[in-house]
N, C-alpha and C positions, 0 to 999 in steps of 0.2 A: 750278244755280240753284234747282231744286225743293227740294233738301234745305235750302239756305240759307233759302229762304222758310219751310219747316216749322219750322226752329229759331226764326227770327225771330217767327213766330206764337206759338210756345210761350212765348218770352220775353214777348210782349205779354199772354198769359193770366196769366203769373206777375206781371207788373207791375199788372194789374187787381186781383189778389187782394192784393198788398202794398199798393197805393195805398188801397184800401177798408179794409183793416185799420188801417193807419196813420191814415186820416182818422177812423175811429171811435174809435181811442185818443186822438187829440188833441183830438177833439170829444166826449169820453166822456160828458159831461152831456147833450149833445144826443142822442147815440146812446142813452143810457138812456131819455130822455123819448120817443123814437121807440118804443122796445120797450114802454115803460109805456103808450103810447098804443095799441098794437095788441093786446096780450095780454089786457087786460081787455075787449076788444070794445065799448069806449065809443064811441058815435057810429055804431053799426051800425043804421041806421034803415030801409034798404030791406028787409033781412032781420033783423029785431030778435031773433028767437028762434033761438038756437044749439042745435044737438043735444048739444053737449058743454059742459063748464064753461069759464068764462073763467079767465085767470090773473091773479090780483091780489097774490100773495105777492111782496114785494121781493126775497126770496132767489131765488125762481124766475126772476124777471124778470132779475136779474143773471146768473144761470146761463145763461140763453138768450143774453143779449148776449155773454157770453164764449165760448159755443159758435159764435156767428156769427163773432166775431173770430178764434177758432182755426181755424175753417174756411177763413176767408179767408187766414190765414197758411199753412195747409197747401196751399191753391191755389198760393201763391206758392213755397213751398219745394220741392213735387213739380215744378212747372213749371221752376223755375230749375236743379234737379238734372237734370231731362230735357233741357233745352236744352243744358246742359253736357256730358252724355253724348252727345247727338246731335252737338254741335260736334266732339267728339273723334273720333267715327266717320264724319264727313262724307265722307271719302275711301275708306272701307272698302267691302266687298262690300255687296250689297243685303241680304243676311241679317244681317250685323253691324249695319248702320244700323237695320234693322228692330227688332233686339233692343235697340238703344239708345234707342228711342222710349218704353219702358215708363214711366219716370217722368213724361215729358211728357204721355203719355196720361192718366196717374193725375192729373196737375194738371187737366187738362180734365174729367175725371170728378168731381174734388173741386169744380170750379166749377159743374158741374151739380148736384151734391149741395147746395151752398149756395144758388145762386140759383134753381134749379128746385125742389129739394126743400124747403129751409127757408122761402124767400120765397114761391114760387108755390104749392106744394101746402099746406104747414102754415100759412104766413101768409095766403095768399090764400083756400084752399079752407076751412080749418078756422076761423081766426080772422077770416075774411071782411074783410081789410084793405082791399079794393078799395072798400069803401063810405065811406072817409073820403079827403079830398083828399091827405093826406100819405101814408096807405097805398096809395092808387091810384098815386100817382107813384113809389113805392118799387117796387111791383109792376111797373110798366111798365119801369123801369130793370133790374129783375131779369130780366124777359123778354128784354131786349136782351143781357145778360150771359150769361145761360144759352144762348140761341140762337147767339150768337157763339162761345162756347166749344164748343158741340156741332158747330158747322161746322168749327171748327179741329180738333176730335177726328177728325171724318170724314176731313178733308184729310190730316192728319198720319198717321192710321192706314192710308191707301192705300199700296198696294205701290209700290216705286220701279220 
């Protein structure tokens, strides 16, 4: 039962990445507007002076959006590969099952890189997106996704 639970949780991490990537793709204009609203640091009134430059280049804004989408797709791909590997090893020895976790754990790590690294650290700390209502809501969501993926990472990584 514990092994099946670990597999299901990895599938959920993968679905989270896939669903966010697909939503960003089918709502590409809205996703672009969001990134365009964060990177130029417009509306940052509480801390109006940034220590580094804002990003206003349309090309760089598009690159950042595609990096986000690619990261979310990698969360999905790594997680789904990991869940498949874990499912195949579900009845194997503890050593074999632990070895099968590699891609699933990588999916969780990718989730942390996307939602903690990109959104919370770069978006929140550097671009100060918490200062705007839209940015604050996105940062709150990123915290939920990062922390849930971190908890899954710890649980799945535990020995059988």
